[in-house]
MARTISE-737099 format. One record per residue (C-alpha): residue number from 0; residue in three letters; x, y, z. Coordinates in Angstrom, 3 decimals, decimal comma. Layout:
(atom NUM "ALA" (X Y Z))
...
END
This chain:
(atom 0 "MET" (78,875 88,223 94,713))
(atom 1 "GLN" (79,548 84,567 94,548))
(atom 2 "LYS" (82,679 82,963 95,829))
(atom 3 "ILE" (85,111 82,072 93,421))
(atom 4 "GLU" (87,588 78,850 92,798))
(atom 5 "LEU" (90,947 79,787 93,546))
(atom 6 "MET" (93,281 77,820 91,449))
(atom 7 "ALA" (97,131 77,240 92,321))
(atom 8 "PRO" (100,049 76,204 90,081))
(atom 9 "ALA" (101,882 73,090 91,214))
(atom 10 "GLY" (105,365 72,449 89,628))
(atom 11 "ASN" (106,629 69,897 92,212))
(atom 12 "PHE" (105,535 68,475 95,552))
(atom 13 "GLU" (106,883 71,542 97,380))
(atom 14 "SER" (104,861 73,849 95,620))
(atom 15 "LEU" (101,500 71,506 95,593))
(atom 16 "GLN" (102,002 71,405 99,422))
(atom 17 "ALA" (102,319 75,242 99,647))
(atom 18 "ALA" (99,227 75,433 97,700))
(atom 19 "LEU" (97,298 73,080 100,071))
(atom 20 "ASP" (98,613 74,921 103,210))
(atom 21 "ASN" (97,440 78,189 101,987))
(atom 22 "GLY" (94,005 77,771 100,948))
(atom 23 "ALA" (93,683 76,741 97,173))
(atom 24 "ASP" (90,445 75,251 96,137))
(atom 25 "SER" (92,108 73,536 93,209))
(atom 26 "VAL" (95,576 72,717 91,604))
(atom 27 "TYR" (96,963 72,235 88,203))
(atom 28 "PHE" (100,188 70,646 87,356))
(atom 29 "GLY" (102,104 68,877 84,455))
(atom 30 "VAL" (103,099 65,305 84,109))
(atom 31 "GLU" (106,124 64,347 82,040))
(atom 32 "GLN" (106,653 66,437 78,974))
(atom 33 "LEU" (103,385 67,259 77,449))
(atom 34 "ASN" (102,596 70,515 79,183))
(atom 35 "MET" (103,334 74,176 78,758))
(atom 36 "ARG" (106,049 74,178 81,235))
(atom 37 "ALA" (107,868 71,106 80,305))
(atom 38 "ARG" (111,116 72,704 81,054))
(atom 39 "ALA" (110,290 75,580 83,439))
(atom 40 "SER" (109,447 73,332 86,072))
(atom 41 "ILE" (110,618 69,795 87,391))
(atom 42 "ASN" (107,113 68,275 86,742))
(atom 43 "PHE" (105,549 65,136 87,841))
(atom 44 "THR" (105,761 61,557 86,862))
(atom 45 "LEU" (102,900 59,010 86,252))
(atom 46 "ASP" (103,664 57,417 89,484))
(atom 47 "ASP" (103,238 60,666 91,345))
(atom 48 "LEU" (99,318 60,748 90,184))
(atom 49 "GLN" (98,275 58,794 93,203))
(atom 50 "GLU" (100,060 60,776 95,773))
(atom 51 "ILE" (98,796 64,103 94,313))
(atom 52 "SER" (95,127 62,943 94,351))
(atom 53 "LYS" (95,498 61,627 97,697))
(atom 54 "ARG" (96,948 64,763 99,199))
(atom 55 "CYS" (94,522 66,907 97,489))
(atom 56 "LYS" (91,378 64,720 98,318))
(atom 57 "ALA" (92,414 64,952 101,922))
(atom 58 "LYS" (91,665 68,788 101,757))
(atom 59 "ASN" (88,992 68,660 99,259))
(atom 60 "VAL" (90,843 70,209 96,824))
(atom 61 "ARG" (90,236 69,656 92,780))
(atom 62 "THR" (93,219 68,559 90,639))
(atom 63 "TYR" (93,650 69,341 87,032))
(atom 64 "LEU" (96,171 67,582 84,778))
(atom 65 "THR" (97,339 70,137 82,207))
(atom 66 "LEU" (98,046 68,492 78,468))
(atom 67 "ASN" (97,842 71,629 76,647))
(atom 68 "THR" (100,576 71,455 74,269))
(atom 69 "ILE" (100,592 70,884 70,451))
(atom 70 "ILE" (100,202 67,118 69,973))
(atom 71 "TYR" (101,927 65,179 67,189))
(atom 72 "ASP" (101,163 61,421 66,056))
(atom 73 "HIS" (104,064 60,073 68,103))
(atom 74 "ASP" (102,557 61,620 71,340))
(atom 75 "LEU" (99,259 60,107 71,119))
(atom 76 "SER" (99,973 56,686 72,806))
(atom 77 "ILE" (101,376 58,931 75,839))
(atom 78 "VAL" (98,387 61,126 75,811))
(atom 79 "LYS" (96,155 58,261 76,170))
(atom 80 "THR" (98,473 56,594 78,745))
(atom 81 "LEU" (98,516 59,791 80,673))
(atom 82 "ILE" (94,692 60,285 80,709))
(atom 83 "LYS" (94,030 56,657 81,409))
(atom 84 "GLN" (96,232 56,920 84,709))
(atom 85 "ALA" (94,836 60,000 85,633))
(atom 86 "LYS" (91,374 58,568 85,455))
(atom 87 "GLU" (92,525 55,692 87,645))
(atom 88 "ALA" (94,047 57,989 90,040))
(atom 89 "ASP" (90,710 59,957 90,182))
(atom 90 "ILE" (92,309 63,169 88,914))
(atom 91 "THR" (89,345 65,697 88,440))
(atom 92 "ALA" (89,993 67,031 85,073))
(atom 93 "VAL" (92,254 67,356 82,024))
(atom 94 "ILE" (92,984 70,878 80,691))
(atom 95 "ALA" (93,537 70,634 76,949))
(atom 96 "MET" (93,656 72,416 73,741))
(atom 97 "ASP" (94,198 69,723 71,198))
(atom 98 "GLN" (91,222 67,890 69,724))
(atom 99 "ALA" (92,988 64,473 70,182))
(atom 100 "VAL" (93,326 65,188 73,986))
(atom 101 "ILE" (89,786 66,319 74,418))
(atom 102 "ALA" (88,556 63,334 72,540))
(atom 103 "SER" (90,697 60,756 74,628))
(atom 104 "ALA" (89,523 62,581 77,857))
(atom 105 "ARG" (85,865 62,105 76,766))
(atom 106 "GLU" (86,307 58,758 75,740))
(atom 107 "VAL" (87,324 57,765 79,421))
(atom 108 "GLY" (84,722 60,012 80,914))
(atom 109 "MET" (87,150 62,527 82,061))
(atom 110 "GLU" (85,954 66,194 82,834))
(atom 111 "VAL" (87,856 68,406 80,266))
(atom 112 "HIS" (88,795 72,065 80,555))
(atom 113 "ILE" (89,613 74,129 77,576))
(atom 114 "SER" (93,166 75,880 77,873))
(atom 115 "THR" (93,666 79,474 76,979))
(atom 116 "GLN" (95,669 78,405 73,939))
(atom 117 "ILE" (92,231 77,744 72,157))
(atom 118 "ASN" (91,733 81,580 72,438))
(atom 119 "ILE" (88,015 81,941 73,197))
(atom 120 "THR" (86,788 85,470 72,627))
(atom 121 "ASN" (83,092 85,150 71,997))
(atom 122 "ILE" (79,994 83,187 73,193))
(atom 123 "GLU" (79,382 81,123 69,966))
(atom 124 "THR" (83,000 79,589 70,726))
(atom 125 "VAL" (81,796 78,845 74,097))
(atom 126 "LYS" (78,667 77,230 72,895))
(atom 127 "PHE" (80,889 74,966 70,581))
(atom 128 "TYR" (83,225 73,701 73,212))
(atom 129 "ALA" (80,336 73,251 75,448))
(atom 130 "MET" (79,903 69,985 73,544))
(atom 131 "PHE" (83,015 68,687 75,030))
(atom 132 "ALA" (83,929 70,838 78,336))
(atom 133 "ASP" (82,622 72,030 81,685))
(atom 134 "THR" (85,000 74,699 82,068))
(atom 135 "MET" (86,787 77,225 79,636))
(atom 136 "VAL" (89,861 79,478 80,024))
(atom 137 "LEU" (89,000 82,508 78,141))
(atom 138 "SER" (91,487 84,566 76,028))
(atom 139 "ARG" (93,863 86,599 78,128))
(atom 140 "GLU" (93,302 89,643 75,849))
(atom 141 "LEU" (89,618 90,285 77,030))
(atom 142 "SER" (88,531 93,016 79,048))
(atom 143 "LEU" (86,352 92,657 82,098))
(atom 144 "ARG" (83,374 93,713 80,023))
(atom 145 "GLN" (83,893 91,293 77,349))
(atom 146 "VAL" (84,070 88,479 80,153))
(atom 147 "LYS" (81,044 89,591 81,803))
(atom 148 "ARG" (79,180 89,592 78,642))
(atom 149 "ILE" (79,984 86,213 78,112))
(atom 150 "THR" (79,211 84,715 81,464))
(atom 151 "GLU" (75,774 86,613 81,317))
(atom 152 "GLN" (74,919 85,165 77,944))
(atom 153 "ILE" (75,837 81,605 79,472))
(atom 154 "GLU" (73,263 82,142 82,271))
(atom 155 "LYS" (70,710 83,781 79,860))
(atom 156 "GLU" (71,171 80,904 77,198))
(atom 157 "GLN" (71,743 78,351 79,930))
(atom 158 "ILE" (74,774 77,027 78,142))
(atom 159 "LYS" (75,684 73,846 79,841))
(atom 160 "GLY" (78,742 71,359 79,369))
(atom 161 "PRO" (78,731 67,462 79,510))
(atom 162 "SER" (77,982 67,389 83,057))
(atom 163 "GLY" (74,739 69,062 82,703))
(atom 164 "LYS" (75,916 72,057 84,719))
(atom 165 "LEU" (76,359 75,527 83,430))
(atom 166 "VAL" (79,691 76,289 81,690))
(atom 167 "GLU" (82,056 77,567 84,067))
(atom 168 "ILE" (84,413 80,554 82,821))
(atom 169 "GLU" (87,862 80,625 84,222))
(atom 170 "ILE" (90,569 83,486 83,764))
(atom 171 "PHE" (94,229 84,252 84,770))
(atom 172 "GLY" (94,172 86,527 88,028))
(atom 173 "HIS" (98,127 86,777 88,633))
(atom 174 "GLY" (101,406 85,864 87,236))
(atom 175 "ALA" (103,526 86,020 84,145))
(atom 176 "LEU" (102,051 87,291 80,797))
(atom 177 "CYS" (103,552 86,693 77,535))
(atom 178 "MET" (103,512 88,949 74,269))
(atom 179 "ALA" (102,110 86,365 72,237))
(atom 180 "VAL" (98,404 86,072 71,719))
(atom 181 "SER" (97,112 83,762 74,516))
(atom 182 "GLY" (100,659 82,100 74,914))
(atom 183 "LYS" (101,073 81,003 71,170))
(atom 184 "CYS" (104,539 81,953 70,183))
(atom 185 "TYR" (107,209 80,914 67,721))
(atom 186 "MET" (110,204 83,029 68,732))
(atom 187 "SER" (112,088 80,356 70,457))
(atom 188 "LEU" (111,300 77,773 67,692))
(atom 189 "HIS" (112,656 80,122 65,225))
(atom 190 "SER" (115,839 81,085 66,996))
(atom 191 "GLN" (116,804 77,946 68,762))
(atom 192 "ASN" (114,640 75,119 67,556))
(atom 193 "SER" (112,941 74,897 71,085))
(atom 194 "SER" (109,146 75,234 70,772))
(atom 195 "ALA" (107,075 77,413 73,179))
(atom 196 "ASN" (104,131 75,445 72,054))
(atom 197 "ARG" (105,591 72,296 73,314))
(atom 198 "GLY" (106,516 73,624 76,591))
(atom 199 "ALA" (110,163 74,486 75,745))
(atom 200 "CYS" (110,229 78,150 75,667))
(atom 201 "LYS" (113,671 79,916 75,830))
(atom 202 "GLN" (112,061 83,265 76,935))
(atom 203 "ASN" (113,706 85,286 73,921))
(atom 204 "CYS" (111,076 88,100 74,756))
(atom 205 "ARG" (112,394 88,612 78,235))
(atom 206 "LYS" (115,862 89,958 76,847))
(atom 207 "LYS" (117,079 93,473 76,120))
(atom 208 "TYR" (117,718 94,086 72,195))
(atom 209 "THR" (119,248 96,552 69,666))
(atom 210 "VAL" (116,996 97,579 66,833))
(atom 211 "ILE" (119,003 98,384 63,399))
(atom 212 "ASP" (117,215 100,348 60,555))
(atom 213 "GLN" (118,117 98,119 57,550))
(atom 214 "GLU" (117,717 101,264 55,234))
(atom 215 "THR" (120,084 103,560 56,813))
(atom 216 "GLY" (122,152 101,417 59,294))
(atom 217 "PHE" (120,997 103,625 62,156))
(atom 218 "GLU" (121,352 101,607 65,376))
(atom 219 "MET" (119,093 102,281 68,463))
(atom 220 "GLU" (119,511 100,397 71,859))
(atom 221 "LEU" (116,313 99,957 73,714))
(atom 222 "ASP" (117,551 101,230 77,115))
(atom 223 "ASN" (115,380 99,984 80,000))
(atom 224 "GLU" (112,707 99,078 77,441))
(atom 225 "TYR" (112,110 95,459 77,304))
(atom 226 "ILE" (109,302 95,840 74,720))
(atom 227 "MET" (108,543 92,052 74,375))
(atom 228 "SER" (108,330 91,635 78,239))
(atom 229 "PRO" (105,274 92,580 79,872))
(atom 230 "LYS" (104,989 93,206 83,577))
(atom 231 "ASP" (103,245 90,265 85,729))
(atom 232 "LEU" (99,404 90,252 85,970))
(atom 233 "CYS" (98,054 91,306 89,122))
(atom 234 "THR" (94,497 91,658 89,976))
(atom 235 "ILE" (94,227 91,863 93,659))
(atom 236 "ASP" (93,500 95,683 93,792))
(atom 237 "PHE" (90,146 95,022 91,726))
(atom 238 "LEU" (89,300 91,602 92,704))
(atom 239 "ASP" (85,856 92,652 93,560))
(atom 240 "GLU" (85,364 93,633 89,847))
(atom 241 "ILE" (86,716 90,255 88,817))
(atom 242 "VAL" (84,318 88,517 91,139))
(atom 243 "ASP" (81,330 90,767 89,683))
(atom 244 "SER" (82,284 89,693 85,921))
(atom 245 "GLY" (80,657 86,289 86,779))
(atom 246 "ILE" (83,657 84,115 86,328))
(atom 247 "LYS" (83,877 80,822 88,430))
(atom 248 "VAL" (87,724 80,243 88,662))
(atom 249 "LEU" (90,648 82,341 89,248))
(atom 250 "LYS" (93,882 80,894 87,752))
(atom 251 "ILE" (97,296 81,833 89,277))
(atom 252 "GLU" (100,181 81,444 86,967))
(atom 253 "GLY" (103,580 79,922 88,207))
(atom 254 "ARG" (104,367 76,158 87,690))
(atom 255 "GLY" (107,691 77,352 87,222))
(atom 256 "ARG" (108,013 79,643 90,281))
(atom 257 "ALA" (109,283 78,425 93,616))
(atom 258 "PRO" (107,293 77,028 96,429))
(atom 259 "GLU" (107,488 80,163 98,653))
(atom 260 "TYR" (106,009 82,355 95,454))
(atom 261 "VAL" (102,737 79,784 95,718))
(atom 262 "ALA" (102,612 80,134 99,486))
(atom 263 "LYS" (102,454 83,824 99,412))
(atom 264 "VAL" (100,544 84,512 96,224))
(atom 265 "ILE" (97,961 81,918 97,203))
(atom 266 "LYS" (97,670 83,242 100,765))
(atom 267 "CYS" (97,079 86,808 99,532))
(atom 268 "TYR" (94,441 85,819 97,224))
(atom 269 "ARG" (92,712 83,462 99,632))
(atom 270 "GLU" (92,374 86,367 102,008))
(atom 271 "ALA" (91,288 88,625 99,220))
(atom 272 "ILE" (88,480 86,339 97,969))
(atom 273 "ASP" (87,235 85,552 101,605))
(atom 274 "SER" (87,320 89,296 102,625))
(atom 275 "ILE" (85,209 89,972 99,471))
(atom 276 "GLU" (82,880 87,273 100,654))
(atom 277 "ASN" (82,643 88,708 104,229))
(atom 278 "GLY" (82,338 92,407 103,246))
(atom 279 "THR" (85,951 93,350 104,436))
(atom 280 "TYR" (87,646 94,045 101,190))
(atom 281 "SER" (89,384 97,379 101,503))
(atom 282 "LYS" (92,243 99,591 100,080))
(atom 283 "GLU" (94,133 99,210 103,215))
(atom 284 "GLU" (94,181 95,223 103,090))
(atom 285 "VAL" (95,018 95,705 99,301))
(atom 286 "ILE" (98,168 97,729 100,451))
(atom 287 "THR" (99,241 95,029 102,699))
(atom 288 "TRP" (98,580 92,305 100,076))
(atom 289 "MET" (100,432 94,110 97,381))
(atom 290 "LYS" (103,532 94,536 99,548))
(atom 291 "THR" (103,518 90,890 100,238))
(atom 292 "LEU" (103,294 90,121 96,627))
(atom 293 "GLU" (106,321 92,341 96,193))
(atom 294 "THR" (108,467 90,023 98,117))
(atom 295 "VAL" (108,524 87,158 95,739))
(atom 296 "TYR" (109,469 86,806 92,038))
(atom 297 "ASN" (107,665 89,414 89,971))
(atom 298 "ARG" (108,627 91,553 86,893))
(atom 299 "GLY" (106,641 94,442 88,183))
(atom 300 "PHE" (102,764 94,388 88,108))
(atom 301 "TRP" (100,023 95,717 85,683))
(atom 302 "SER" (96,263 94,823 85,185))
(atom 303 "GLY" (96,587 93,345 82,012))
(atom 304 "TYR" (93,902 94,095 79,519))
(atom 305 "TYR" (91,023 93,362 81,687))
(atom 306 "LEU" (90,460 97,296 82,641))
(atom 307 "GLY" (90,595 98,236 78,737))
(atom 308 "GLN" (94,425 99,125 78,772))
(atom 309 "LYS" (96,542 98,737 75,850))
(atom 310 "LEU" (99,546 96,568 76,033))
(atom 311 "GLY" (102,527 98,653 77,097))
(atom 312 "GLU" (103,292 98,112 80,731))
(atom 313 "TRP" (106,866 96,562 79,891))
(atom 314 "SER" (109,297 95,086 82,619))
(atom 315 "LYS" (112,245 97,241 83,381))
(atom 316 "GLY" (114,626 94,207 83,521))
(atom 317 "SER" (115,093 90,756 82,514))
(atom 318 "GLY" (114,698 89,223 86,044))
(atom 319 "SER" (112,850 89,738 89,268))
(atom 320 "HIS" (111,778 92,792 91,001))
(atom 321 "ALA" (111,228 90,920 94,229))
(atom 322 "THR" (111,867 93,018 97,215))
(atom 323 "GLN" (113,233 90,071 98,953))
(atom 324 "LYS" (115,381 87,001 98,028))
(atom 325 "LYS" (116,449 83,451 99,655))
(atom 326 "VAL" (119,966 82,502 100,697))
(atom 327 "TYR" (120,854 78,726 101,313))
(atom 328 "ILE" (121,772 78,190 104,598))
(atom 329 "GLY" (121,566 74,408 105,119))
(atom 330 "LYS" (119,199 71,236 105,420))
(atom 331 "GLY" (117,173 69,445 107,960))
(atom 332 "THR" (118,743 66,436 109,624))
(atom 333 "HIS" (116,142 65,377 112,171))
(atom 334 "PHE" (113,040 66,279 114,088))
(atom 335 "PHE" (112,288 65,686 117,689))
(atom 336 "PRO" (108,454 65,340 117,788))
(atom 337 "LYS" (107,946 65,461 121,569))
(atom 338 "ALA" (109,820 68,817 121,796))
(atom 339 "LYS" (108,908 69,904 118,265))
(atom 340 "VAL" (112,197 70,855 117,413))
(atom 341 "GLY" (114,033 70,600 114,077))
(atom 342 "GLU" (117,765 70,092 113,594))
(atom 343 "PHE" (119,498 71,584 110,608))
(atom 344 "LYS" (123,069 71,231 109,482))
(atom 345 "ILE" (124,465 74,652 108,477))
(atom 346 "GLU" (126,134 74,261 105,067))
(atom 347 "ALA" (126,637 77,962 103,856))
(atom 348 "TYR" (125,748 81,329 105,321))
(atom 349 "ASN" (125,411 82,090 108,961))
(atom 350 "ILE" (121,956 81,930 110,535))
(atom 351 "ASN" (121,182 84,500 113,473))
(atom 352 "VAL" (118,493 85,163 116,023))
(atom 353 "GLY" (116,113 87,488 114,512))
(atom 354 "ASP" (116,392 86,178 111,053))
(atom 355 "THR" (113,219 85,438 108,856))
(atom 356 "ILE" (113,839 81,854 107,585))
(atom 357 "LEU" (112,150 79,649 104,877))
(atom 358 "ILE" (112,026 75,798 105,065))
(atom 359 "THR" (110,885 73,790 102,151))
(atom 360 "GLY" (110,419 70,351 101,246))
(atom 361 "PRO" (108,279 67,978 99,468))
(atom 362 "THR" (106,051 67,397 102,274))
(atom 363 "THR" (106,668 70,399 104,191))
(atom 364 "GLY" (105,949 72,732 101,389))
(atom 365 "ALA" (107,184 76,299 102,160))
(atom 366 "GLN" (106,886 77,554 105,833))
(atom 367 "GLU" (108,124 80,970 106,826))
(atom 368 "LEU" (108,948 82,074 110,253))
(atom 369 "VAL" (111,049 84,363 112,398))
(atom 370 "VAL" (113,625 82,611 114,821))
(atom 371 "ASN" (113,739 84,115 118,294))
(atom 372 "GLU" (116,038 81,512 119,745))
(atom 373 "PHE" (118,054 78,283 118,763))
(atom 374 "LEU" (120,716 76,084 120,306))
(atom 375 "VAL" (123,968 75,596 118,169))
(atom 376 "ASN" (125,618 72,256 119,125))
(atom 377 "ASP" (123,299 71,991 122,188))
(atom 378 "VAL" (124,180 75,424 123,457))
(atom 379 "LYS" (122,075 78,522 123,398))
(atom 380 "LEU" (123,955 81,025 121,006))
(atom 381 "THR" (122,767 83,714 118,786))
(atom 382 "GLU" (124,588 82,659 115,827))
(atom 383 "GLY" (125,316 79,559 113,741))
(atom 384 "THR" (127,815 78,985 111,220))
(atom 385 "LYS" (128,908 76,691 108,625))
(atom 386 "GLY" (129,303 73,002 109,726))
(atom 387 "ASP" (127,147 73,795 113,089))
(atom 388 "LEU" (124,151 71,586 113,886))
(atom 389 "VAL" (121,432 74,135 114,867))
(atom 390 "THR" (117,949 73,082 116,816))
(atom 391 "ILE" (115,061 75,424 116,247))
(atom 392 "LYS" (111,577 75,012 118,123))
(atom 393 "LEU" (108,948 74,663 115,212))
(atom 394 "PRO" (105,258 74,838 114,863))
(atom 395 "PHE" (105,320 72,113 112,127))
(atom 396 "ARG" (107,367 69,121 111,257))
(atom 397 "ILE" (110,436 68,936 109,150))
(atom 398 "ARG" (111,982 66,274 107,293))
(atom 399 "GLN" (115,407 64,912 106,508))
(atom 400 "SER" (116,837 66,967 103,682))
(atom 401 "ASP" (114,415 69,842 103,671))
(atom 402 "LYS" (116,172 72,921 102,741))
(atom 403 "LEU" (116,646 75,613 105,028))
(atom 404 "TYR" (117,025 79,405 103,719))
(atom 405 "LYS" (117,236 82,892 105,054))
(atom 406 "ILE" (115,129 85,402 103,806))
(atom 407 "VAL" (116,945 88,888 103,116))
(atom 408 "GLU" (116,310 92,211 101,399))
(atom 409 "ASN" (116,754 92,330 97,937))
(atom 410 "LYS" (117,847 95,759 96,352))
(atom 411 "VAL" (115,716 96,472 93,090))
(atom 412 "GLU" (117,074 99,013 90,547))
(atom 413 "ALA" (114,558 101,754 90,054))
END
């Protein structure tokens, strides 16, 4: 089995750093508005491209700019500007679905990856896009058997992209799934004039509905059945089969998710991929990873279409089923490098010895640890309250305005 590339989402610098710190091989991100998470995440600006490239190059991590929305004529100048500046910043590739974006990237010599919105489901479509792209994301609706058939044909027929290398296949490995075919949906546009295909989905499908029979007037409330809201995809319990399918890239969904989500999910999948390579992948390890994955945002888990299942694994609620949640406590005010101590101003809830804390920031990423001791206004105490200055010994540097959270148990309804 070959080692696959682990691809992480980055909705902001906190998440980008979390991905880098936890073993991602590549990251994908949006700039400005022309990406499928235009409203769900903060998104980067053109001025951020150089910094993104710099941080990722330092860790030998590939960078992918998402430009995978529907493109109109008035967008074309922005597209060309984005691609030109991405090329100048030495971003690795552009993820695209519109032919105008593909053509613009090819004109400046940028590597192209085909987005899942193209809905590639067969080898002949792979051959067609091989004229333009080196990596292709297959449709989310394929089974692993279908995926493997495509990867085997690429090898057998020696289908190569513009780079001269065999086309690489990418699939989704973890995160939110959509009721629409490969992410193309019109519900949000129809109901609220906010296009999901332009990155502005209002997530109508995640809500609870009442169904009315127009002929009889019979009304039925779909209690506990969010029949348009699938559970989140999770493949860590059959990741060995994923690797065996011949794919090259495993994509983690979640550019709209928090940095601690990126940190924990990437850490789990990094460990799982490495364990497959060194022969230690086991059911016991899977149980541990699953418990960790359950602590961050999720709508429950299922295996998607990969194992030949029909759609029907619906989420039980409109929000997260995470077993833990974060509570804001305060912010960083100073770091003492010699003593390796961080100082925080407590602005909300109390902090106590024994608490699990999370510190996030654009350079810090998402760092989680248990507090064994701290000083409150220079006095060793077991509790800090609103208004206090708390100093904590840390194995990493913090910056001013880094956010401090407490991790607490989250009661999830069965």
